[in-house]
C-alpha positions as MATLAB code, in Angstrom:
seq = 'XXXXXXXXXXXXXXXXXXXXXXXXXXXXXXXXXXXXXXXXXXXXXXXXXXXXXXXXXXXXXXXXXXXXXXXXXXXXXXXXXXXXXXXXXXXXXXXXXXXXXXXXXXXXXXXXXXXXXXXXXXXXXXXXXXXXXXXXXXXXXXXXXXXXXXXXXXXXXXXXXXXXXXXXXXXXXXXXXXXXXXXXXXXXXXXXXXXXXXXXXXXXXXXXXXXXXXXXXXXXXXXXXXXXXXXXXXXXXXXXXXXXXXXXXXXXXXXXXXXXXXXXXXXXXXXXXXXXXXXXXXXXXXXXXXXXXXXXXXXXXXXXXXXXXXXXXXXXXXXXXXXXXXXXXXXXXXXXXXXXXXXXXXXXXXXXXXXXXXXXXXXXXXXXXXXXXXXXXXXXXXXXXXXXXXXXXXXXXXXXXXXXXXXXXXXXXXXXXXXXXXXXXXXXXXXXXXXXXXXXXXXXXXXXXXXXXXXXXXXXXXXXXXXXXXXXXXXXXXX';
ca = [
     -41.687   10.948   -1.156;
     -43.237   11.099   -4.403;
     -40.393   11.857   -6.170;
     -39.082    8.386   -5.398;
     -41.649    7.443   -7.944;
     -40.356    8.723  -10.388;
     -37.264    7.060   -9.999;
     -36.309    4.157  -12.288;
     -34.314    0.903  -10.516;
     -30.940    2.187  -12.340;
     -30.629    5.688  -10.958;
     -31.561    4.026   -6.851;
     -28.588    1.574   -8.039;
     -26.587    5.200   -9.213;
     -27.257    7.403   -6.298;
     -27.510    5.598   -3.405;
     -24.933    5.022   -1.065;
     -22.031    6.389   -3.201;
     -22.607    4.220   -6.274;
     -21.892    0.835   -4.334;
     -24.582   -0.606   -5.302;
     -24.280    0.223   -9.429;
     -20.790   -0.540   -9.134;
     -21.342   -3.828   -8.174;
     -24.763   -5.209   -9.940;
     -21.986   -3.790  -12.725;
     -19.559   -6.406  -12.296;
     -22.229   -9.289  -12.268;
     -21.988   -9.346  -16.162;
     -18.284   -9.554  -15.977;
     -17.222  -11.472  -12.795;
     -15.029  -14.703  -12.913;
     -15.769  -17.413  -10.251;
     -12.483  -18.223   -7.947;
     -11.639  -21.375   -7.983;
     -11.653  -22.304   -5.033;
     -14.659  -19.853   -3.666;
     -17.796  -21.002   -6.237;
     -19.578  -21.691   -2.879;
     -19.272  -18.573   -1.415;
     -21.087  -17.269    1.406;
     -23.449  -14.487    0.398;
     -21.297  -11.298    2.020;
     -18.672  -11.489   -0.421;
     -16.653   -9.047    2.120;
     -17.291  -11.956    5.329;
     -14.284  -12.736    7.737;
     -12.699  -15.666    6.142;
     -10.560  -18.120    7.362;
      -6.610  -18.180    5.657;
      -4.881  -21.104    4.854;
      -3.113  -21.761    7.810;
      -2.773  -20.058   11.034;
      -1.560  -16.304   10.255;
       0.565  -14.289   12.357;
      -0.654  -11.314   10.419;
      -4.517   -9.875   10.148;
      -3.994   -7.280    8.450;
      -0.920   -4.593    6.790;
      -0.482   -1.013    6.069;
       2.094    0.024    3.582;
       3.733    3.005    4.023;
       4.810    3.993    0.134;
       7.578    6.225   -1.041;
       6.968    7.045   -4.486;
      10.118    7.693   -6.948;
      12.607    5.612   -5.005;
      14.159    6.775   -1.992;
      18.320    6.308   -1.995;
      19.008    3.244   -0.073;
      22.362    3.653    0.243;
      21.405    7.491    2.018;
      19.062    5.882    4.282;
      19.091    2.139    5.940;
      22.538    0.289    3.596;
      25.506    2.131    4.797;
      28.266    1.587    2.205;
      32.113    3.027    4.101;
      33.926    2.815    0.260;
      31.752    5.245   -1.072;
      33.279    8.070    1.400;
      36.615    6.488    0.893;
      36.438    6.756   -2.650;
      34.279    9.890   -2.906;
      35.124   10.970   -6.973;
      36.149    8.311   -8.690;
      35.319    6.755  -11.615;
      34.093    3.243  -11.547;
      33.099    1.055  -14.401;
      28.619    0.046  -13.127;
      27.068   -2.621  -15.527;
      23.514   -0.742  -15.582;
      20.795   -2.185  -17.648;
      19.283    1.669  -17.839;
      22.422    3.037  -18.831;
      22.901    0.457  -21.642;
      19.467    0.634  -22.623;
      20.354    4.794  -23.182;
      23.774    4.760  -24.301;
      24.035    1.304  -26.040;
      27.747    1.630  -24.374;
      29.599    0.625  -20.962;
      30.049    3.878  -18.955;
      32.465    4.594  -16.040;
      30.472    7.266  -13.356;
      31.874    9.179  -10.316;
      31.392    7.280   -6.972;
      28.608    9.314   -5.520;
      29.151    9.513   -1.425;
      26.594   10.722    0.747;
      26.167   13.732    2.177;
      24.538   12.344    5.867;
      26.940   10.215    8.006;
      25.434    7.320    9.305;
      25.638    5.836   13.600;
      24.619    2.703   14.754;
      21.322    2.357   17.092;
      19.175    0.211   18.805;
      20.386   -3.200   20.701;
      20.605   -4.507   17.455;
      23.021   -2.077   16.104;
      21.641   -1.120   12.917;
      22.892    1.562   10.725;
      20.833    4.611    9.854;
      21.573    7.178    8.259;
      20.794   11.427   10.317;
      17.871   11.484    7.274;
      15.781    8.923    9.912;
      16.221   10.631   13.938;
      13.263    9.513   15.015;
      13.119    6.214   13.216;
      16.428    5.322   13.969;
      15.218    4.870   17.588;
      12.316    2.058   16.350;
      14.850   -0.151   14.897;
      15.009   -2.773   17.311;
      11.326   -3.428   16.208;
      12.220   -2.791   12.393;
      13.066   -5.933    9.911;
      15.473   -4.259    7.198;
      15.338   -6.391    3.801;
      18.372   -5.207    1.998;
      18.662   -7.335   -1.182;
      15.625   -6.150   -2.405;
      15.683   -6.671   -6.503;
      12.845   -5.712   -8.861;
      11.354   -5.787  -12.024;
      10.982   -2.384  -14.358;
      13.940    0.544  -14.461;
      11.256    3.914  -14.512;
       8.548    4.509  -12.251;
       6.269    4.207  -14.168;
       6.176    0.124  -14.489;
       8.170   -0.221  -11.281;
       5.760    1.228   -9.380;
       2.489   -0.828  -11.386;
       5.200   -4.685  -10.323;
       5.196   -3.092   -6.300;
       1.324   -3.282   -6.608;
       0.041   -5.638   -8.931;
       3.034   -7.918  -10.038;
       3.245   -7.126  -13.298;
       4.444   -4.604  -15.436;
       2.989   -5.175  -18.877;
      -0.632   -6.823  -17.336;
      -3.370   -4.690  -16.059;
      -3.523   -7.340  -12.927;
      -5.268   -6.548   -9.117;
      -3.188   -4.939   -6.660;
      -1.895   -6.281   -3.496;
      -4.543   -4.956   -1.609;
      -7.367   -6.417   -3.696;
      -6.065   -9.842   -3.407;
      -5.331   -9.456    0.460;
      -9.042   -9.020    0.331;
     -10.401  -11.566   -1.893;
      -8.534  -13.680    0.288;
      -9.118  -12.731    4.044;
     -12.799  -10.326    3.363;
     -12.812   -7.720    6.284;
     -12.752   -7.361    9.733;
     -15.260   -4.629    9.595;
     -18.722   -4.652    8.496;
     -19.265   -1.192    7.975;
     -15.752    0.095    5.926;
     -14.432   -1.181    2.982;
     -11.733   -3.429    3.667;
      -9.005   -1.867    1.166;
      -8.078    1.988    1.801;
      -5.744    3.675    0.280;
      -5.151    7.599    1.259;
      -4.021    9.936   -0.700;
      -2.753    7.935   -4.246;
      -1.123    9.369   -6.693;
      -2.661    9.512  -10.068;
       0.413    8.690  -12.396;
       2.713    6.051  -12.832;
      -0.510    3.839  -12.173;
      -2.671    5.959  -10.983;
      -5.914    3.894  -10.165;
      -4.526    0.936  -10.896;
      -2.137    0.854   -8.198;
      -5.477   -0.022   -6.368;
      -7.703   -1.789   -8.885;
      -9.700   -5.059   -8.755;
      -8.453   -5.259  -12.776;
     -10.637   -9.008  -13.025;
     -11.694   -9.550   -8.760;
     -15.125   -8.355   -8.639;
     -15.485   -4.523   -8.289;
     -16.041   -5.071   -3.993;
     -12.725   -5.901   -4.006;
     -11.441   -2.727   -5.589;
      -9.546    0.204   -3.091;
     -11.575    3.227   -1.965;
      -9.130    6.049   -2.783;
      -9.269    8.582   -0.160;
      -8.346   12.224   -1.134;
      -4.890   12.494   -3.503;
      -1.597   13.411   -3.761;
      -1.022   16.679   -3.750;
      -4.080   17.477   -1.543;
      -4.133   18.995    1.974;
      -4.827   15.392    4.521;
      -6.515   17.979    6.432;
      -9.073   18.407    3.605;
      -9.752   14.777    2.712;
     -13.170   13.507    3.387;
     -15.323   10.513    2.085;
     -16.746   11.860   -0.856;
     -20.871   11.426   -0.758;
     -21.125    9.697    2.365;
     -23.225   12.090    3.816;
     -26.345   12.888    1.834;
     -27.754   16.906    3.198;
     -30.638   17.029    0.559;
     -32.503   13.670    2.577;
     -33.475   12.947    5.959;
     -32.262    9.711    7.741;
     -36.129    8.548    8.163;
     -36.032    8.811    4.689;
     -33.121    7.728    3.937;
     -33.994    4.226    5.427;
     -36.943    4.406    2.961;
     -34.712    4.726    0.345;
     -32.693    1.625    1.277;
     -36.610   -0.709    2.110;
     -37.671    0.332   -1.263;
     -34.120   -0.960   -3.168;
     -34.288   -3.977   -0.259;
     -37.873   -4.920   -1.986;
     -36.764   -4.096   -5.695;
     -33.653   -6.834   -4.883;
     -35.998   -9.197   -3.019;
     -37.970   -9.900   -6.240;
     -34.313  -10.198   -8.616;
     -33.789  -12.765   -5.836;
     -36.629  -14.559   -5.771;
     -36.494  -14.642   -9.580;
     -32.547  -16.344   -9.270;
     -32.962  -18.321   -6.035;
     -29.506  -19.851   -5.221;
     -27.243  -16.745   -6.717;
     -25.223  -15.208   -4.261;
     -24.191  -12.454   -6.381;
     -27.560  -10.772   -5.819;
     -27.200  -11.283   -2.707;
     -23.608   -9.182   -2.460;
     -25.624   -6.526   -3.680;
     -27.955   -5.838   -1.686;
     -24.955   -6.386    0.950;
     -22.921   -3.270   -0.930;
     -25.929   -1.120   -0.768;
     -26.004   -2.130    3.564;
     -22.518   -1.124    3.444;
     -22.605    2.069    1.920;
     -25.177    2.798    3.712;
     -23.616    1.507    7.372;
     -20.789    3.629    6.681;
     -22.251    7.013    6.983;
     -22.634    6.765    9.937;
     -19.552    5.228   10.766;
     -17.160    7.021    8.613;
     -16.851   10.830    8.893;
     -16.209    9.961   12.774;
     -13.262    8.087   11.686;
     -11.176   10.355    9.728;
     -12.212   13.244   12.188;
      -8.775   13.506   13.575;
     -10.034   15.903   16.493;
     -11.279   12.575   18.804;
      -7.203   12.517   19.262;
      -5.522   13.429   22.515;
      -3.410   16.268   22.387;
       0.033   13.993   22.775;
      -1.033   11.268   20.354;
      -1.240   14.161   17.041;
       1.979   15.122   18.755;
       3.232   12.218   18.633;
       2.504   11.698   14.776;
       4.149   15.591   13.894;
       0.303   16.876   13.687;
       0.813   20.967   14.180;
       4.425   21.472   13.004;
       4.853   22.503    9.710;
       7.126   19.721    8.104;
       5.119   17.328    9.419;
       1.309   17.941    9.570;
      -0.005   16.684    6.560;
       2.069   13.142    6.156;
       1.426   12.474    9.929;
      -2.419   13.261    9.723;
      -1.792   10.693    7.152;
      -0.569    8.002    9.355;
      -2.678    8.636   12.066;
      -5.893    8.107    9.720;
      -4.014    4.995    9.395;
      -3.998    3.893   12.681;
      -7.145    4.445   12.768;
      -8.477    2.593   10.115;
      -6.862   -0.636   11.102;
      -8.338    0.415   14.145;
     -11.315    0.159   13.141;
     -10.720   -3.455   11.444;
      -9.298   -2.267    7.714;
      -7.844   -5.131    6.630;
      -5.328   -2.916    4.324;
      -4.461    0.603    4.460;
      -1.601    2.223    2.308;
      -0.718    5.828    3.212;
       1.055    7.549    0.192;
       3.696    9.816    0.273;
       3.320   11.199   -3.572;
       2.591   13.797   -5.614;
       1.478   13.922   -9.433;
       4.172   15.023  -11.109;
       6.686   12.866  -13.540;
       9.651   13.353  -11.438;
       8.017   11.724   -7.903;
       9.273   12.927   -4.412;
      11.957   10.791   -3.799;
      12.969   10.910   -7.589;
      16.101   12.985   -6.807;
      18.556   12.581  -10.194;
      19.568   16.320   -9.883;
      19.735   17.377   -6.351;
      19.925   14.734   -3.528;
      19.990   16.995   -0.821;
      16.076   17.206   -1.553;
      16.122   14.101    0.025;
      16.724   16.151    3.584;
      13.149   17.074    3.366;
      11.251   14.362    2.363;
      12.765   12.929    5.023;
      12.101   15.304    7.623;
       8.352   15.336    6.361;
       8.109   11.704    7.140;
      10.603   10.704    9.469;
       8.653   10.917   13.135;
       5.256   10.590   11.314;
       6.502    6.918   10.774;
       8.119    6.712   14.084;
       4.737    7.920   15.583;
       2.675    5.823   13.978;
       5.228    1.966   14.716;
       5.436    3.705   17.852;
       1.362    3.964   18.394;
       0.435    0.695   17.403;
       3.214   -0.733   19.834;
       2.073    0.875   22.755;
      -2.202   -0.327   21.485;
      -0.935   -3.967   21.386;
      -1.746   -3.637   17.436;
       1.935   -4.190   16.359;
       1.432   -7.775   17.270;
      -1.134   -8.498   14.959;
      -0.374   -5.704   12.343;
       2.467   -5.832    9.729;
       3.538   -1.933    8.125;
       5.770   -2.367    5.096;
       7.533    0.593    4.199;
       9.025    1.792    0.793;
       9.649    3.043   -2.951;
       9.425    0.866   -6.184;
      13.110    0.845   -6.151;
      16.731    2.281   -4.895;
      19.678    4.458   -6.386;
      22.294    4.058   -7.698;
      26.075    4.419   -5.612;
      27.456    6.502   -8.722;
      26.101    9.895   -9.645;
      24.225    9.952  -12.336;
      25.479   12.634  -15.201;
      29.039   13.038  -12.602;
      26.539   15.454  -11.269;
      24.077   15.980   -7.838;
      21.779   13.240   -7.725;
      21.456    9.688   -8.689;
      19.476    7.457  -11.275;
      16.427    4.528  -10.310;
      18.156    1.116   -9.437;
      16.413   -2.141   -9.208;
      18.920   -4.137   -8.937;
      19.715   -3.487   -5.558;
      17.380   -1.865   -2.319;
      15.585   -1.508    0.999;
      13.152   -1.675    2.231;
      11.734   -2.863    5.817;
       9.262   -3.801    7.976;
       7.677   -4.483   11.411;
       4.934   -5.954   13.385;
       3.325   -9.058   12.875;
       5.437  -12.306   12.374;
       8.548  -10.274   11.041;
      11.883  -10.848   13.726;
      12.614   -7.709   15.198;
      15.554   -6.079   15.523;
      16.822   -7.956   12.655;
      18.700   -7.329    9.322;
      17.970   -9.808    5.888;
      20.107   -9.871    2.749;
      23.073   -8.115    1.159;
      23.776   -5.335   -1.827;
      27.638   -5.625   -3.228;
      30.281   -2.852   -1.360;
      28.935   -0.056   -3.240;
      25.548   -1.064   -3.027;
      24.072   -1.464   -5.644;
      23.278   -5.153   -6.727;
      21.924   -7.325   -4.485;
      24.394   -9.965   -3.634;
      23.323  -12.198   -1.104;
      20.235  -13.268    0.588;
      18.276  -12.040   -2.778;
      14.468  -11.194   -1.838;
      13.096  -10.381   -5.661;
       9.522   -8.401   -5.489;
       7.657  -11.216   -6.186;
       9.821  -12.800   -3.211;
       8.086  -10.154   -0.698;
       4.723  -10.673   -1.981;
       5.094  -13.973   -1.714;
       5.773  -13.357    2.016;
       3.654  -10.754    2.806;
       0.377  -13.332    1.872;
       2.298  -15.750    4.214;
       2.166  -13.741    7.026;
      -0.876  -13.136    6.320;
      -2.162  -16.772    6.392;
      -2.306  -17.428    2.797;
      -1.030  -19.095    0.627;
       0.555  -17.867   -2.891;
      -0.335  -20.702   -4.851;
      -3.535  -21.436   -3.083;
      -5.046  -17.714   -3.497;
      -5.605  -18.129   -7.420;
      -8.391  -16.697   -9.668;
      -9.662  -17.790  -12.912;
     -10.093  -15.087  -16.282;
      -9.840  -15.746  -19.171;
      -9.784  -19.518  -18.708;
      -6.661  -19.423  -16.551;
      -5.827  -18.533  -13.214;
      -4.317  -15.873  -12.277;
      -2.493  -15.026   -9.128;
      -0.627  -12.135   -7.261;
       3.316  -13.318   -7.998;
       1.963  -15.412  -11.282;
       4.542  -18.453  -12.234;
       7.243  -16.973   -9.848;
       7.808  -15.756   -5.251;
       9.522  -17.838   -2.750;
       8.318  -17.035    1.126;
      11.360  -15.555    2.791;
      11.083  -17.592    6.029;
      13.915  -16.870    7.603;
      13.074  -13.047    8.358;
       9.509  -14.708   10.461;
       9.503  -15.056   13.866;
];
């Protein structure tokens, strides 16, 4: 261990425990104080009490990158079939911005048939036969609308509540507000995130202390069977040697803490080292899906060509959730300029994406329910926007539609077998019980026991929040 004598403190900070300690230490110089947390306890990730009794303890967000078409999935519009091929004027901000004139578009019926399912009678297209069987556990929000007509701004808005500023992601806000349920794992994990359309900003902490940033596992375009949490294991040194490293670092930090008595940030840095140390034992086993029984893997479609990859992500999400990770994001996306569900000229491609994701999502819902985890876990499924009811450029696909689309939620606190909101007869604009993305963010925080107006962080002389100065909680969807 003589080589340790040649290591300076900065090198230790960077090399030990995935560099988490260095990240935390770097944050000390620039982090602000929360408006309501200047007297935080030593560990900034300690579990905190919500503002009021929570219905949900954690969230699994299933992100369908690119904008799945609501009128081809869950928002049945029979008029599209009746008037298929007819020309109609649709007031569309995206088209007006491009052409500077009002244009007639060809109404485009869905290629897929709809049926009613469950006791609630929810219409679901034949794209999602497995999710269709779960509708009595789902809550559909069909009057969604958002800001941003392109993927980049709309995706950023979905994740951060802002288009043009670098703001913390919703997962970071949740972790900041509630802390972590588990001392051995990150509190916010995103599985196979895309590098495009916001990239790391979609799970970034922005001006929140860096300990609240999301931990990315894998990358879009890679195989879920290959993803690992990098730099957790150390093949160079034995565990006793690593323990001696940690002890040295503890002593160095104790000296700093003695010089700055009462400064909680220094204790937080030390806690980040401890977390990295504990993760070396916990994380590798957690991502090892071979420990799951065969019938559970089959439930998620693991082992089948179409569903193996996303099935693994969904099963990992359940395992992370079960282990106490506060916010888990499961990404169905890629790194191209035209994300997975972005069918401008080939709507039939939706069938492939539905096949890849339908059984894994239904398996996740079923698995959480049978384990009793759905009672305090909120599932959120959706994309950054929907798609138009007309054919783009009179072709074979649909354009972006931020003015009306559908998401669904399930689990803690939302009404099962329930549909809220409505788009117009074509599915173009949300017209009844409209829910803006700001409203959904406020509602999600409310289900977690957090008042979106009180969850603030002081930065650059003002208090910021996820919903900025907007957002109304949608109480109508709650049990």
